GUTI-425196 format. One record per atom (N, C-alpha, C): residue number from 1; x, y, z negated; residue in three letters. Coordinates in steps of 0.1 Angstrom, whole numbers. Layout:
N
<node><resi>NUM</resi><east>X</east><north>Y</north><up>Z</up><resn>ALA</resn></node>
...
END
This chain:
101
<node><resi>1</resi><east>-977</east><north>-888</north><up>-897</up><resn>MET</resn></node>
<node><resi>1</resi><east>-960</east><north>-880</north><up>-882</up><resn>MET</resn></node>
<node><resi>1</resi><east>-950</east><north>-899</north><up>-889</up><resn>MET</resn></node>
<node><resi>2</resi><east>-947</east><north>-902</north><up>-882</up><resn>ILE</resn></node>
<node><resi>2</resi><east>-937</east><north>-918</north><up>-883</up><resn>ILE</resn></node>
<node><resi>2</resi><east>-925</east><north>-921</north><up>-882</up><resn>ILE</resn></node>
<node><resi>3</resi><east>-916</east><north>-915</north><up>-886</up><resn>ARG</resn></node>
<node><resi>3</resi><east>-902</east><north>-919</north><up>-886</up><resn>ARG</resn></node>
<node><resi>3</resi><east>-895</east><north>-932</north><up>-882</up><resn>ARG</resn></node>
<node><resi>4</resi><east>-890</east><north>-933</north><up>-868</up><resn>HIS</resn></node>
<node><resi>4</resi><east>-891</east><north>-949</north><up>-869</up><resn>HIS</resn></node>
<node><resi>4</resi><east>-870</east><north>-939</north><up>-862</up><resn>HIS</resn></node>
<node><resi>5</resi><east>-863</east><north>-956</north><up>-869</up><resn>VAL</resn></node>
<node><resi>5</resi><east>-846</east><north>-953</north><up>-871</up><resn>VAL</resn></node>
<node><resi>5</resi><east>-843</east><north>-967</north><up>-867</up><resn>VAL</resn></node>
<node><resi>6</resi><east>-833</east><north>-962</north><up>-860</up><resn>VAL</resn></node>
<node><resi>6</resi><east>-830</east><north>-983</north><up>-853</up><resn>VAL</resn></node>
<node><resi>6</resi><east>-814</east><north>-979</north><up>-855</up><resn>VAL</resn></node>
<node><resi>7</resi><east>-803</east><north>-992</north><up>-859</up><resn>MET</resn></node>
<node><resi>7</resi><east>-793</east><north>-986</north><up>-859</up><resn>MET</resn></node>
<node><resi>7</resi><east>-790</east><north>-1001</north><up>-854</up><resn>MET</resn></node>
<node><resi>8</resi><east>-777</east><north>-1003</north><up>-845</up><resn>TRP</resn></node>
<node><resi>8</resi><east>-773</east><north>-1021</north><up>-842</up><resn>TRP</resn></node>
<node><resi>8</resi><east>-758</east><north>-1010</north><up>-843</up><resn>TRP</resn></node>
<node><resi>9</resi><east>-754</east><north>-1028</north><up>-845</up><resn>THR</resn></node>
<node><resi>9</resi><east>-741</east><north>-1030</north><up>-841</up><resn>THR</resn></node>
<node><resi>9</resi><east>-737</east><north>-1035</north><up>-835</up><resn>THR</resn></node>
<node><resi>10</resi><east>-726</east><north>-1038</north><up>-822</up><resn>MET</resn></node>
<node><resi>10</resi><east>-726</east><north>-1046</north><up>-811</up><resn>MET</resn></node>
<node><resi>10</resi><east>-716</east><north>-1059</north><up>-814</up><resn>MET</resn></node>
<node><resi>11</resi><east>-709</east><north>-1066</north><up>-804</up><resn>LYS</resn></node>
<node><resi>11</resi><east>-709</east><north>-1078</north><up>-805</up><resn>LYS</resn></node>
<node><resi>11</resi><east>-693</east><north>-1072</north><up>-798</up><resn>LYS</resn></node>
<node><resi>12</resi><east>-684</east><north>-1078</north><up>-803</up><resn>PRO</resn></node>
<node><resi>12</resi><east>-675</east><north>-1071</north><up>-802</up><resn>PRO</resn></node>
<node><resi>12</resi><east>-674</east><north>-1075</north><up>-782</up><resn>PRO</resn></node>
<node><resi>13</resi><east>-674</east><north>-1078</north><up>-778</up><resn>GLN</resn></node>
<node><resi>13</resi><east>-677</east><north>-1087</north><up>-765</up><resn>GLN</resn></node>
<node><resi>13</resi><east>-684</east><north>-1091</north><up>-761</up><resn>GLN</resn></node>
<node><resi>14</resi><east>-688</east><north>-1082</north><up>-749</up><resn>ALA</resn></node>
<node><resi>14</resi><east>-703</east><north>-1092</north><up>-744</up><resn>ALA</resn></node>
<node><resi>14</resi><east>-710</east><north>-1091</north><up>-734</up><resn>ALA</resn></node>
<node><resi>15</resi><east>-715</east><north>-1092</north><up>-723</up><resn>GLU</resn></node>
<node><resi>15</resi><east>-719</east><north>-1084</north><up>-708</up><resn>GLU</resn></node>
<node><resi>15</resi><east>-708</east><north>-1080</north><up>-704</up><resn>GLU</resn></node>
<node><resi>16</resi><east>-691</east><north>-1084</north><up>-705</up><resn>GLY</resn></node>
<node><resi>16</resi><east>-680</east><north>-1080</north><up>-699</up><resn>GLY</resn></node>
<node><resi>16</resi><east>-674</east><north>-1070</north><up>-701</up><resn>GLY</resn></node>
<node><resi>17</resi><east>-686</east><north>-1066</north><up>-712</up><resn>ALA</resn></node>
<node><resi>17</resi><east>-678</east><north>-1053</north><up>-713</up><resn>ALA</resn></node>
<node><resi>17</resi><east>-674</east><north>-1050</north><up>-732</up><resn>ALA</resn></node>
<node><resi>18</resi><east>-668</east><north>-1044</north><up>-735</up><resn>ASP</resn></node>
<node><resi>18</resi><east>-669</east><north>-1041</north><up>-755</up><resn>ASP</resn></node>
<node><resi>18</resi><east>-677</east><north>-1037</north><up>-758</up><resn>ASP</resn></node>
<node><resi>19</resi><east>-671</east><north>-1038</north><up>-768</up><resn>GLY</resn></node>
<node><resi>19</resi><east>-690</east><north>-1030</north><up>-780</up><resn>GLY</resn></node>
<node><resi>19</resi><east>-687</east><north>-1020</north><up>-775</up><resn>GLY</resn></node>
<node><resi>20</resi><east>-683</east><north>-1007</north><up>-773</up><resn>GLY</resn></node>
<node><resi>20</resi><east>-682</east><north>-994</north><up>-772</up><resn>GLY</resn></node>
<node><resi>20</resi><east>-688</east><north>-990</north><up>-765</up><resn>GLY</resn></node>
<node><resi>21</resi><east>-684</east><north>-995</north><up>-754</up><resn>SER</resn></node>
<node><resi>21</resi><east>-685</east><north>-993</north><up>-740</up><resn>SER</resn></node>
<node><resi>21</resi><east>-703</east><north>-999</north><up>-738</up><resn>SER</resn></node>
<node><resi>22</resi><east>-705</east><north>-1006</north><up>-747</up><resn>ASN</resn></node>
<node><resi>22</resi><east>-718</east><north>-1015</north><up>-742</up><resn>ASN</resn></node>
<node><resi>22</resi><east>-734</east><north>-1006</north><up>-755</up><resn>ASN</resn></node>
<node><resi>23</resi><east>-720</east><north>-995</north><up>-764</up><resn>ALA</resn></node>
<node><resi>23</resi><east>-734</east><north>-994</north><up>-771</up><resn>ALA</resn></node>
<node><resi>23</resi><east>-735</east><north>-979</north><up>-767</up><resn>ALA</resn></node>
<node><resi>24</resi><east>-723</east><north>-974</north><up>-758</up><resn>LEU</resn></node>
<node><resi>24</resi><east>-723</east><north>-965</north><up>-742</up><resn>LEU</resn></node>
<node><resi>24</resi><east>-736</east><north>-970</north><up>-736</up><resn>LEU</resn></node>
<node><resi>25</resi><east>-739</east><north>-980</north><up>-730</up><resn>LYS</resn></node>
<node><resi>25</resi><east>-757</east><north>-986</north><up>-722</up><resn>LYS</resn></node>
<node><resi>25</resi><east>-758</east><north>-989</north><up>-733</up><resn>LYS</resn></node>
<node><resi>26</resi><east>-762</east><north>-991</north><up>-733</up><resn>VAL</resn></node>
<node><resi>26</resi><east>-776</east><north>-985</north><up>-751</up><resn>VAL</resn></node>
<node><resi>26</resi><east>-781</east><north>-976</north><up>-754</up><resn>VAL</resn></node>
<node><resi>27</resi><east>-770</east><north>-971</north><up>-754</up><resn>ARG</resn></node>
<node><resi>27</resi><east>-776</east><north>-952</north><up>-751</up><resn>ARG</resn></node>
<node><resi>27</resi><east>-786</east><north>-944</north><up>-738</up><resn>ARG</resn></node>
<node><resi>28</resi><east>-773</east><north>-946</north><up>-730</up><resn>GLU</resn></node>
<node><resi>28</resi><east>-784</east><north>-945</north><up>-720</up><resn>GLU</resn></node>
<node><resi>28</resi><east>-794</east><north>-948</north><up>-706</up><resn>GLU</resn></node>
<node><resi>29</resi><east>-796</east><north>-964</north><up>-716</up><resn>LEU</resn></node>
<node><resi>29</resi><east>-808</east><north>-964</north><up>-713</up><resn>LEU</resn></node>
<node><resi>29</resi><east>-817</east><north>-965</north><up>-725</up><resn>LEU</resn></node>
<node><resi>30</resi><east>-817</east><north>-961</north><up>-737</up><resn>LEU</resn></node>
<node><resi>30</resi><east>-818</east><north>-955</north><up>-746</up><resn>LEU</resn></node>
<node><resi>30</resi><east>-829</east><north>-939</north><up>-741</up><resn>LEU</resn></node>
<node><resi>31</resi><east>-817</east><north>-931</north><up>-737</up><resn>GLU</resn></node>
<node><resi>31</resi><east>-820</east><north>-917</north><up>-738</up><resn>GLU</resn></node>
<node><resi>31</resi><east>-833</east><north>-914</north><up>-719</up><resn>GLU</resn></node>
<node><resi>32</resi><east>-832</east><north>-923</north><up>-713</up><resn>SER</resn></node>
<node><resi>32</resi><east>-838</east><north>-931</north><up>-707</up><resn>SER</resn></node>
<node><resi>32</resi><east>-851</east><north>-930</north><up>-710</up><resn>SER</resn></node>
<node><resi>33</resi><east>-853</east><north>-933</north><up>-721</up><resn>CYS</resn></node>
<node><resi>33</resi><east>-874</east><north>-930</north><up>-731</up><resn>CYS</resn></node>
<node><resi>33</resi><east>-874</east><north>-919</north><up>-726</up><resn>CYS</resn></node>
<node><resi>34</resi><east>-866</east><north>-909</north><up>-733</up><resn>ARG</resn></node>
<node><resi>34</resi><east>-870</east><north>-898</north><up>-739</up><resn>ARG</resn></node>
<node><resi>34</resi><east>-889</east><north>-894</north><up>-731</up><resn>ARG</resn></node>
<node><resi>35</resi><east>-900</east><north>-889</north><up>-741</up><resn>GLY</resn></node>
<node><resi>35</resi><east>-908</east><north>-886</north><up>-734</up><resn>GLY</resn></node>
<node><resi>35</resi><east>-916</east><north>-895</north><up>-725</up><resn>GLY</resn></node>
<node><resi>36</resi><east>-909</east><north>-905</north><up>-730</up><resn>LEU</resn></node>
<node><resi>36</resi><east>-917</east><north>-915</north><up>-729</up><resn>LEU</resn></node>
<node><resi>36</resi><east>-935</east><north>-920</north><up>-728</up><resn>LEU</resn></node>
<node><resi>37</resi><east>-936</east><north>-910</north><up>-739</up><resn>VAL</resn></node>
<node><resi>37</resi><east>-950</east><north>-915</north><up>-738</up><resn>VAL</resn></node>
<node><resi>37</resi><east>-954</east><north>-899</north><up>-751</up><resn>VAL</resn></node>
<node><resi>38</resi><east>-968</east><north>-903</north><up>-742</up><resn>PRO</resn></node>
<node><resi>38</resi><east>-977</east><north>-890</north><up>-760</up><resn>PRO</resn></node>
<node><resi>38</resi><east>-975</east><north>-891</north><up>-768</up><resn>PRO</resn></node>
<node><resi>39</resi><east>-970</east><north>-884</north><up>-779</up><resn>GLY</resn></node>
<node><resi>39</resi><east>-968</east><north>-881</north><up>-790</up><resn>GLY</resn></node>
<node><resi>39</resi><east>-961</east><north>-886</north><up>-802</up><resn>GLY</resn></node>
<node><resi>40</resi><east>-952</east><north>-885</north><up>-791</up><resn>MET</resn></node>
<node><resi>40</resi><east>-929</east><north>-880</north><up>-791</up><resn>MET</resn></node>
<node><resi>40</resi><east>-927</east><north>-873</north><up>-794</up><resn>MET</resn></node>
<node><resi>41</resi><east>-927</east><north>-861</north><up>-802</up><resn>ILE</resn></node>
<node><resi>41</resi><east>-915</east><north>-850</north><up>-813</up><resn>ILE</resn></node>
<node><resi>41</resi><east>-900</east><north>-846</north><up>-811</up><resn>ILE</resn></node>
<node><resi>42</resi><east>-898</east><north>-862</north><up>-816</up><resn>GLU</resn></node>
<node><resi>42</resi><east>-888</east><north>-861</north><up>-819</up><resn>GLU</resn></node>
<node><resi>42</resi><east>-875</east><north>-872</north><up>-813</up><resn>GLU</resn></node>
<node><resi>43</resi><east>-860</east><north>-875</north><up>-801</up><resn>TRP</resn></node>
<node><resi>43</resi><east>-858</east><north>-885</north><up>-802</up><resn>TRP</resn></node>
<node><resi>43</resi><east>-843</east><north>-879</north><up>-799</up><resn>TRP</resn></node>
<node><resi>44</resi><east>-838</east><north>-881</north><up>-808</up><resn>GLN</resn></node>
<node><resi>44</resi><east>-822</east><north>-882</north><up>-804</up><resn>GLN</resn></node>
<node><resi>44</resi><east>-821</east><north>-904</north><up>-806</up><resn>GLN</resn></node>
<node><resi>45</resi><east>-810</east><north>-900</north><up>-797</up><resn>VAL</resn></node>
<node><resi>45</resi><east>-793</east><north>-915</north><up>-795</up><resn>VAL</resn></node>
<node><resi>45</resi><east>-778</east><north>-906</north><up>-799</up><resn>VAL</resn></node>
<node><resi>46</resi><east>-769</east><north>-918</north><up>-810</up><resn>VAL</resn></node>
<node><resi>46</resi><east>-765</east><north>-913</north><up>-807</up><resn>VAL</resn></node>
<node><resi>46</resi><east>-754</east><north>-927</north><up>-810</up><resn>VAL</resn></node>
<node><resi>47</resi><east>-741</east><north>-917</north><up>-808</up><resn>VAL</resn></node>
<node><resi>47</resi><east>-726</east><north>-930</north><up>-811</up><resn>VAL</resn></node>
<node><resi>47</resi><east>-721</east><north>-929</north><up>-825</up><resn>VAL</resn></node>
<node><resi>48</resi><east>-711</east><north>-930</north><up>-833</up><resn>PRO</resn></node>
<node><resi>48</resi><east>-705</east><north>-925</north><up>-838</up><resn>PRO</resn></node>
<node><resi>48</resi><east>-699</east><north>-915</north><up>-837</up><resn>PRO</resn></node>
<node><resi>49</resi><east>-690</east><north>-902</north><up>-841</up><resn>GLU</resn></node>
<node><resi>49</resi><east>-678</east><north>-900</north><up>-843</up><resn>GLU</resn></node>
<node><resi>49</resi><east>-669</east><north>-897</north><up>-852</up><resn>GLU</resn></node>
<node><resi>50</resi><east>-656</east><north>-901</north><up>-837</up><resn>PRO</resn></node>
<node><resi>50</resi><east>-647</east><north>-895</north><up>-847</up><resn>PRO</resn></node>
<node><resi>50</resi><east>-646</east><north>-896</north><up>-859</up><resn>PRO</resn></node>
<node><resi>51</resi><east>-637</east><north>-887</north><up>-865</up><resn>GLY</resn></node>
<node><resi>51</resi><east>-634</east><north>-884</north><up>-880</up><resn>GLY</resn></node>
<node><resi>51</resi><east>-650</east><north>-889</north><up>-890</up><resn>GLY</resn></node>
<node><resi>52</resi><east>-659</east><north>-888</north><up>-887</up><resn>LEU</resn></node>
<node><resi>52</resi><east>-669</east><north>-893</north><up>-891</up><resn>LEU</resn></node>
<node><resi>52</resi><east>-676</east><north>-912</north><up>-893</up><resn>LEU</resn></node>
<node><resi>53</resi><east>-684</east><north>-907</north><up>-914</up><resn>GLU</resn></node>
<node><resi>53</resi><east>-690</east><north>-925</north><up>-912</up><resn>GLU</resn></node>
<node><resi>53</resi><east>-693</east><north>-930</north><up>-905</up><resn>GLU</resn></node>
<node><resi>54</resi><east>-692</east><north>-940</north><up>-903</up><resn>ALA</resn></node>
<node><resi>54</resi><east>-711</east><north>-945</north><up>-899</up><resn>ALA</resn></node>
<node><resi>54</resi><east>-704</east><north>-960</north><up>-894</up><resn>ALA</resn></node>
<node><resi>55</resi><east>-712</east><north>-974</north><up>-901</up><resn>THR</resn></node>
<node><resi>55</resi><east>-718</east><north>-988</north><up>-905</up><resn>THR</resn></node>
<node><resi>55</resi><east>-715</east><north>-993</north><up>-895</up><resn>THR</resn></node>
<node><resi>56</resi><east>-722</east><north>-984</north><up>-878</up><resn>CYS</resn></node>
<node><resi>56</resi><east>-728</east><north>-991</north><up>-867</up><resn>CYS</resn></node>
<node><resi>56</resi><east>-727</east><north>-987</north><up>-859</up><resn>CYS</resn></node>
<node><resi>57</resi><east>-729</east><north>-988</north><up>-848</up><resn>ASP</resn></node>
<node><resi>57</resi><east>-721</east><north>-985</north><up>-833</up><resn>ASP</resn></node>
<node><resi>57</resi><east>-730</east><north>-973</north><up>-827</up><resn>ASP</resn></node>
<node><resi>58</resi><east>-745</east><north>-979</north><up>-829</up><resn>LEU</resn></node>
<node><resi>58</resi><east>-753</east><north>-975</north><up>-817</up><resn>LEU</resn></node>
<node><resi>58</resi><east>-766</east><north>-965</north><up>-829</up><resn>LEU</resn></node>
<node><resi>59</resi><east>-773</east><north>-955</north><up>-827</up><resn>MET</resn></node>
<node><resi>59</resi><east>-786</east><north>-947</north><up>-839</up><resn>MET</resn></node>
<node><resi>59</resi><east>-796</east><north>-943</north><up>-831</up><resn>MET</resn></node>
<node><resi>60</resi><east>-806</east><north>-945</north><up>-835</up><resn>LEU</resn></node>
<node><resi>60</resi><east>-819</east><north>-942</north><up>-827</up><resn>LEU</resn></node>
<node><resi>60</resi><east>-828</east><north>-930</north><up>-834</up><resn>LEU</resn></node>
<node><resi>61</resi><east>-828</east><north>-921</north><up>-836</up><resn>TYR</resn></node>
<node><resi>61</resi><east>-839</east><north>-912</north><up>-845</up><resn>TYR</resn></node>
<node><resi>61</resi><east>-851</east><north>-908</north><up>-837</up><resn>TYR</resn></node>
<node><resi>62</resi><east>-861</east><north>-912</north><up>-837</up><resn>SER</resn></node>
<node><resi>62</resi><east>-877</east><north>-905</north><up>-836</up><resn>SER</resn></node>
<node><resi>62</resi><east>-890</east><north>-904</north><up>-842</up><resn>SER</resn></node>
<node><resi>63</resi><east>-895</east><north>-893</north><up>-842</up><resn>VAL</resn></node>
<node><resi>63</resi><east>-902</east><north>-889</north><up>-845</up><resn>VAL</resn></node>
<node><resi>63</resi><east>-917</east><north>-887</north><up>-833</up><resn>VAL</resn></node>
<node><resi>64</resi><east>-928</east><north>-906</north><up>-840</up><resn>PHE</resn></node>
<node><resi>64</resi><east>-941</east><north>-905</north><up>-833</up><resn>PHE</resn></node>
<node><resi>64</resi><east>-949</east><north>-895</north><up>-835</up><resn>PHE</resn></node>
<node><resi>65</resi><east>-962</east><north>-888</north><up>-834</up><resn>ASP</resn></node>
<node><resi>65</resi><east>-966</east><north>-879</north><up>-840</up><resn>ASP</resn></node>
<node><resi>65</resi><east>-978</east><north>-897</north><up>-848</up><resn>ASP</resn></node>
<node><resi>66</resi><east>-980</east><north>-903</north><up>-842</up><resn>SER</resn></node>
<node><resi>66</resi><east>-990</east><north>-909</north><up>-851</up><resn>SER</resn></node>
<node><resi>66</resi><east>-983</east><north>-927</north><up>-848</up><resn>SER</resn></node>
<node><resi>67</resi><east>-989</east><north>-938</north><up>-853</up><resn>ALA</resn></node>
<node><resi>67</resi><east>-984</east><north>-951</north><up>-858</up><resn>ALA</resn></node>
<node><resi>67</resi><east>-990</east><north>-956</north><up>-836</up><resn>ALA</resn></node>
<node><resi>68</resi><east>-1003</east><north>-949</north><up>-834</up><resn>GLU</resn></node>
<node><resi>68</resi><east>-1004</east><north>-953</north><up>-820</up><resn>GLU</resn></node>
<node><resi>68</resi><east>-993</east><north>-948</north><up>-809</up><resn>GLU</resn></node>
<node><resi>69</resi><east>-992</east><north>-938</north><up>-813</up><resn>SER</resn></node>
<node><resi>69</resi><east>-976</east><north>-936</north><up>-800</up><resn>SER</resn></node>
<node><resi>69</resi><east>-967</east><north>-944</north><up>-802</up><resn>SER</resn></node>
<node><resi>70</resi><east>-965</east><north>-942</north><up>-815</up><resn>LEU</resn></node>
<node><resi>70</resi><east>-948</east><north>-960</north><up>-818</up><resn>LEU</resn></node>
<node><resi>70</resi><east>-950</east><north>-967</north><up>-811</up><resn>LEU</resn></node>
<node><resi>71</resi><east>-963</east><north>-972</north><up>-815</up><resn>ASP</resn></node>
<node><resi>71</resi><east>-966</east><north>-981</north><up>-805</up><resn>ASP</resn></node>
<node><resi>71</resi><east>-967</east><north>-989</north><up>-790</up><resn>ASP</resn></node>
<node><resi>72</resi><east>-979</east><north>-971</north><up>-789</up><resn>ALA</resn></node>
<node><resi>72</resi><east>-973</east><north>-972</north><up>-766</up><resn>ALA</resn></node>
<node><resi>72</resi><east>-962</east><north>-975</north><up>-770</up><resn>ALA</resn></node>
<node><resi>73</resi><east>-951</east><north>-966</north><up>-775</up><resn>TYR</resn></node>
<node><resi>73</resi><east>-937</east><north>-969</north><up>-775</up><resn>TYR</resn></node>
<node><resi>73</resi><east>-934</east><north>-982</north><up>-773</up><resn>TYR</resn></node>
<node><resi>74</resi><east>-934</east><north>-985</north><up>-788</up><resn>GLN</resn></node>
<node><resi>74</resi><east>-930</east><north>-1001</north><up>-791</up><resn>GLN</resn></node>
<node><resi>74</resi><east>-932</east><north>-1012</north><up>-776</up><resn>GLN</resn></node>
<node><resi>75</resi><east>-947</east><north>-1009</north><up>-766</up><resn>HIS</resn></node>
<node><resi>75</resi><east>-945</east><north>-1020</north><up>-761</up><resn>HIS</resn></node>
<node><resi>75</resi><east>-951</east><north>-1011</north><up>-745</up><resn>HIS</resn></node>
<node><resi>76</resi><east>-946</east><north>-1003</north><up>-740</up><resn>HIS</resn></node>
<node><resi>76</resi><east>-943</east><north>-999</north><up>-728</up><resn>HIS</resn></node>
<node><resi>76</resi><east>-930</east><north>-1003</north><up>-720</up><resn>HIS</resn></node>
<node><resi>77</resi><east>-935</east><north>-1007</north><up>-703</up><resn>PRO</resn></node>
<node><resi>77</resi><east>-934</east><north>-1014</north><up>-696</up><resn>PRO</resn></node>
<node><resi>77</resi><east>-915</east><north>-1006</north><up>-698</up><resn>PRO</resn></node>
<node><resi>78</resi><east>-910</east><north>-996</north><up>-696</up><resn>HIS</resn></node>
<node><resi>78</resi><east>-899</east><north>-994</north><up>-694</up><resn>HIS</resn></node>
<node><resi>78</resi><east>-885</east><north>-995</north><up>-708</up><resn>HIS</resn></node>
<node><resi>79</resi><east>-895</east><north>-991</north><up>-718</up><resn>HIS</resn></node>
<node><resi>79</resi><east>-890</east><north>-1002</north><up>-726</up><resn>HIS</resn></node>
<node><resi>79</resi><east>-882</east><north>-1017</north><up>-732</up><resn>HIS</resn></node>
<node><resi>80</resi><east>-898</east><north>-1020</north><up>-731</up><resn>VAL</resn></node>
<node><resi>80</resi><east>-896</east><north>-1037</north><up>-729</up><resn>VAL</resn></node>
<node><resi>80</resi><east>-888</east><north>-1036</north><up>-723</up><resn>VAL</resn></node>
<node><resi>81</resi><east>-883</east><north>-1038</north><up>-706</up><resn>ALA</resn></node>
<node><resi>81</resi><east>-870</east><north>-1043</north><up>-698</up><resn>ALA</resn></node>
<node><resi>81</resi><east>-859</east><north>-1036</north><up>-702</up><resn>ALA</resn></node>
<node><resi>82</resi><east>-858</east><north>-1037</north><up>-714</up><resn>MET</resn></node>
<node><resi>82</resi><east>-841</east><north>-1034</north><up>-715</up><resn>MET</resn></node>
<node><resi>82</resi><east>-842</east><north>-1041</north><up>-728</up><resn>MET</resn></node>
<node><resi>83</resi><east>-851</east><north>-1046</north><up>-734</up><resn>LYS</resn></node>
<node><resi>83</resi><east>-853</east><north>-1047</north><up>-749</up><resn>LYS</resn></node>
<node><resi>83</resi><east>-842</east><north>-1065</north><up>-744</up><resn>LYS</resn></node>
<node><resi>84</resi><east>-836</east><north>-1075</north><up>-734</up><resn>PRO</resn></node>
<node><resi>84</resi><east>-831</east><north>-1083</north><up>-736</up><resn>PRO</resn></node>
<node><resi>84</resi><east>-813</east><north>-1079</north><up>-728</up><resn>PRO</resn></node>
<node><resi>85</resi><east>-815</east><north>-1071</north><up>-726</up><resn>PHE</resn></node>
<node><resi>85</resi><east>-801</east><north>-1066</north><up>-723</up><resn>PHE</resn></node>
<node><resi>85</resi><east>-793</east><north>-1066</north><up>-739</up><resn>PHE</resn></node>
<node><resi>86</resi><east>-800</east><north>-1049</north><up>-742</up><resn>ILE</resn></node>
<node><resi>86</resi><east>-801</east><north>-1046</north><up>-758</up><resn>ILE</resn></node>
<node><resi>86</resi><east>-792</east><north>-1062</north><up>-770</up><resn>ILE</resn></node>
<node><resi>87</resi><east>-806</east><north>-1070</north><up>-763</up><resn>GLY</resn></node>
<node><resi>87</resi><east>-806</east><north>-1080</north><up>-775</up><resn>GLY</resn></node>
<node><resi>87</resi><east>-792</east><north>-1089</north><up>-774</up><resn>GLY</resn></node>
<node><resi>88</resi><east>-785</east><north>-1093</north><up>-762</up><resn>THR</resn></node>
<node><resi>88</resi><east>-776</east><north>-1097</north><up>-760</up><resn>THR</resn></node>
<node><resi>88</resi><east>-760</east><north>-1093</north><up>-763</up><resn>THR</resn></node>
<node><resi>89</resi><east>-762</east><north>-1079</north><up>-762</up><resn>VAL</resn></node>
<node><resi>89</resi><east>-743</east><north>-1072</north><up>-765</up><resn>VAL</resn></node>
<node><resi>89</resi><east>-745</east><north>-1067</north><up>-783</up><resn>VAL</resn></node>
<node><resi>90</resi><east>-755</east><north>-1069</north><up>-786</up><resn>ARG</resn></node>
<node><resi>90</resi><east>-756</east><north>-1068</north><up>-803</up><resn>ARG</resn></node>
<node><resi>90</resi><east>-756</east><north>-1077</north><up>-812</up><resn>ARG</resn></node>
<node><resi>91</resi><east>-745</east><north>-1076</north><up>-819</up><resn>ALA</resn></node>
<node><resi>91</resi><east>-752</east><north>-1084</north><up>-829</up><resn>ALA</resn></node>
<node><resi>91</resi><east>-757</east><north>-1077</north><up>-843</up><resn>ALA</resn></node>
<node><resi>92</resi><east>-759</east><north>-1068</north><up>-845</up><resn>GLU</resn></node>
<node><resi>92</resi><east>-774</east><north>-1069</north><up>-862</up><resn>GLU</resn></node>
<node><resi>92</resi><east>-784</east><north>-1056</north><up>-855</up><resn>GLU</resn></node>
<node><resi>93</resi><east>-794</east><north>-1054</north><up>-854</up><resn>ARG</resn></node>
<node><resi>93</resi><east>-794</east><north>-1039</north><up>-858</up><resn>ARG</resn></node>
<node><resi>93</resi><east>-816</east><north>-1044</north><up>-864</up><resn>ARG</resn></node>
<node><resi>94</resi><east>-808</east><north>-1025</north><up>-871</up><resn>HIS</resn></node>
<node><resi>94</resi><east>-821</east><north>-1021</north><up>-881</up><resn>HIS</resn></node>
<node><resi>94</resi><east>-825</east><north>-1015</north><up>-886</up><resn>HIS</resn></node>
<node><resi>95</resi><east>-842</east><north>-1018</north><up>-885</up><resn>CYS</resn></node>
<node><resi>95</resi><east>-853</east><north>-1008</north><up>-883</up><resn>CYS</resn></node>
<node><resi>95</resi><east>-862</east><north>-1006</north><up>-902</up><resn>CYS</resn></node>
<node><resi>96</resi><east>-866</east><north>-986</north><up>-889</up><resn>PHE</resn></node>
<node><resi>96</resi><east>-868</east><north>-988</north><up>-908</up><resn>PHE</resn></node>
<node><resi>96</resi><east>-878</east><north>-975</north><up>-902</up><resn>PHE</resn></node>
<node><resi>97</resi><east>-888</east><north>-978</north><up>-905</up><resn>ASP</resn></node>
<node><resi>97</resi><east>-908</east><north>-971</north><up>-898</up><resn>ASP</resn></node>
<node><resi>97</resi><east>-908</east><north>-967</north><up>-910</up><resn>ASP</resn></node>
<node><resi>98</resi><east>-918</east><north>-949</north><up>-909</up><resn>CYS</resn></node>
<node><resi>98</resi><east>-921</east><north>-942</north><up>-924</up><resn>CYS</resn></node>
<node><resi>98</resi><east>-926</east><north>-932</north><up>-922</up><resn>CYS</resn></node>
<node><resi>99</resi><east>-941</east><north>-933</north><up>-922</up><resn>ARG</resn></node>
<node><resi>99</resi><east>-941</east><north>-919</north><up>-931</up><resn>ARG</resn></node>
<node><resi>99</resi><east>-940</east><north>-910</north><up>-938</up><resn>ARG</resn></node>
<node><resi>100</resi><east>-941</east><north>-898</north><up>-928</up><resn>VAL</resn></node>
<node><resi>100</resi><east>-941</east><north>-881</north><up>-933</up><resn>VAL</resn></node>
<node><resi>100</resi><east>-947</east><north>-872</north><up>-933</up><resn>VAL</resn></node>
<node><resi>101</resi><east>-946</east><north>-863</north><up>-942</up><resn>GLY</resn></node>
<node><resi>101</resi><east>-953</east><north>-856</north><up>-932</up><resn>GLY</resn></node>
<node><resi>101</resi><east>-974</east><north>-856</north><up>-944</up><resn>GLY</resn></node>
END
């Protein structure tokens, strides 16, 4: 299995909205990817919860049954189509992929 974790920090202002609003828009876009490809085992998209520590504005935690499933997701047209917007509103992106199990 492959764990795919991505964290973003949003720009304070972009595309006519503040960072918090853009984090919610990106969360909605990413939620639309749930179940997009076979082999997607787990899919969680979260924004910080008040009162809990967070050093980023948005996190994707996902698990795929294989590197091939992750690759299929990465290259799926639906996922590729949202990348320009995300690239415009994010200040930083951090990704960590690892094998588990």
